[in-house]
Each structure stands twice: as C-alpha cells, then as structure tokens.
C-alpha positions in Angstrom: 108.5 82.1 63.9 105.3 83.8 62.8 103.2 81.4 64.9 105.4 82.0 68.0 105.3 85.7 67.5 101.5 85.7 67.0 101.0 83.6 70.2 103.4 85.8 72.2 101.8 88.9 70.9 98.3 87.6 71.7 99.4 86.6 75.2 101.0 90.0 75.8 97.8 91.8 74.8 95.7 89.6 77.1 98.1 90.3 80.0 97.9 94.1 79.3 94.2 94.0 79.5 94.2 92.2 82.9 93.8 94.3 86.0 97.1 94.6 87.9 98.4 96.4 90.9 101.5 98.4 91.2 103.6 99.6 94.0 102.3 103.1 93.1 98.7 102.0 93.5 99.6 100.6 97.0 101.4 103.8 97.9 98.5 105.9 96.7 95.9 103.9 98.7 98.1 104.0 101.8 98.5 107.8 101.5 94.8 108.2 101.1 94.1 106.3 104.3 96.8 108.1 106.3 95.5 111.5 105.1 92.0 110.4 106.1 93.1 109.4 109.6 94.9 112.7 109.9 91.6 114.4 108.9 89.7 112.3 111.5 92.1 113.3 114.2 91.6 117.0 113.4 87.8 116.5 113.5 87.5 117.2 109.7 84.7 114.8 108.8 84.3 116.1 105.2 87.9 115.4 104.3 87.7 112.0 106.1 84.5 111.0 104.1 86.3 112.0 100.9 88.1 108.7 101.0 84.9 106.8 100.3 83.3 105.9 97.0 79.7 107.0 96.5 78.6 103.4 96.7 80.8 102.3 99.6 79.8 99.2 101.5 80.7 99.2 105.3 80.6 95.6 106.5 79.8 94.7 110.0 77.9 97.8 110.9 74.2 96.9 111.5 71.7 99.1 109.9 74.1 101.0 107.6 73.0 100.7 104.0 75.5 100.9 101.1 76.4 104.4 100.0 78.2 107.5 101.0 75.3 109.2 102.6 74.7 106.3 105.0 78.4 106.2 105.7 78.4 110.0 106.4 75.5 109.7 108.8 77.3 106.8 110.6 80.6 108.6 110.9 79.0 111.9 111.8 77.1 110.4 114.7 80.2 108.4 115.8 82.5 111.4 115.6 80.1 113.6 117.6 79.7 111.0 120.3 83.4 110.3 120.5 84.4 114.0 120.5 81.9 114.7 123.3 83.0 111.8 125.5 86.7 111.9 124.5 87.8 115.3 123.3 91.0 115.2 121.4 90.8 111.4 120.9 93.5 110.2 118.4 93.9 107.3 116.1 97.5 106.1 115.4 98.5 103.5 112.9 100.5 100.6 114.3 100.8 98.6 111.1 99.8 99.2 107.5 99.9 96.4 104.9 99.1 97.1 101.3 98.5 94.4 98.7 97.1 95.3 95.3 93.8 97.1 95.9 93.5 96.1 99.6 94.9 97.7 102.8 95.0 96.2 106.2 95.5 98.7 109.1 96.1 97.8 112.7 95.5 100.9 114.8 95.2 102.3 118.4 92.7 104.8 119.6 93.7 106.8 122.7 92.3 109.6 124.7 90.8 110.6 128.1 87.2 110.0 129.2 85.9 113.5 129.8 82.2 113.2 128.9 79.3 110.8 129.1 79.7 107.7 126.9 77.1 104.9 126.6 75.6 106.0 129.9 78.9 106.1 131.7 79.7 109.4 133.4 83.1 110.9 132.8 85.9 109.1 134.7 88.9 111.2 133.7 90.6 107.9 132.9 93.0 107.6 130.0 92.4 104.7 127.6 93.8 102.9 124.7 92.1 100.3 122.6 92.9 98.6 119.3 91.3 97.7 116.1 91.9 96.3 112.6 90.3 97.6 109.4 90.5 96.2 105.9 89.8 98.5 103.0 89.3 97.7 99.4 90.1 100.5 96.9 89.1 101.2 93.3 90.1 104.3 91.4 91.6 105.8 94.6 88.4 105.5 96.6 87.5 103.0 99.3 84.6 100.8 97.9 84.4 98.4 100.8 85.5 98.3 104.5 85.5 95.8 107.3 86.3 96.7 110.9 87.0 94.8 114.1 87.3 97.2 117.1 87.9 96.3 120.8 85.1 98.4 122.3 84.7 95.9 125.1 88.3 96.7 126.1 87.4 100.4 126.1 84.4 99.9 128.3 86.5 97.8 130.7 89.1 100.5 131.0 86.4 103.0 131.8 85.1 100.7 134.6 81.9 99.7 132.9 80.1 96.5 133.9 77.4 94.7 132.0 74.1 93.9 133.6 71.4 92.2 131.6 73.1 93.3 128.4 73.2 97.0 129.5 76.2 99.1 130.3 76.4 100.4 133.8 
C-alpha cells in the first residue's frame, strides 16, 4: 500500500505542476478578444493594444519586429488608414473557437468606401470581407498572432484592378 500511495502521490504532484487549461482560461481569453474588438470598433487604439504582451509576435506582417511598440505602430497606421478610407468600419465575429491558450476567430469587416484607399478614390460602395486570426495567450495577454485576411476581395469589391503589381 505504501508503494502504491507513494507512486500515486508522486504522479499527482507531477500532474499538478504541469500547465493545464481550464474553461475559465478559455472564457477569459475570449472575453479579452471580444473587448479588444469592441475597442477597435470604437476607434480606441490604446484599449485595443492592451490585449498584447510587451513581447508580442505578429506573424505574417512583413517588417514588423516583435514587441508591443512595433505592434502599436502597425495598428496605429492601419487604423488611421482604414478610418480615413472607411469611416465607421466595423469588425464582427462570425466564429470564435477557444482551446487551451489558443483562440481562433473568423471575422467579417464591413463598411462603406468614403475616402482614398491604396490609391483608389472613394467609390461610396459598401463592402464586406473576411479573415481568420489565431491568437496565443499567456497570463491573459496575447503573445503571438497569425492573420489571414481577404484584402484582394476588398479591392475587387471597390472595383480595383491590378496592373504590373499596382492597384488602379
């Protein structure tokens, strides 16, 4: 009995020291993302950026170094360009899947083209395009993010054509 107890106790201790996820962690991370999207939709960049860890890594964004300041600079430029071209643009969540420390979010961005965007004059056309983002969390902060966004679909809806790799 003592040997079985010692083995069971040892196994239990090792399990307790292993990282684990809980439903609460998944709910917390989901809430953090939803609040961040709400902040983005209101144009509140500071609250949006608060989701990220100081050493965040944004994958798939050329020229963006790891770290919160690089992320802030990216999102600030992106938000300014989007708000100028598409005032009132909104992100809505279509699906949100939480698993341990990871979130996958399928989303739709919608608005009306009211300002210049990538050399395209305002068209007044409504648009919707989709994307998927995957976020990894640690201690209630996003430490890594991957994005796939259908910007080609946006440009096509706005009537853009490509000539020699340039939008016209």
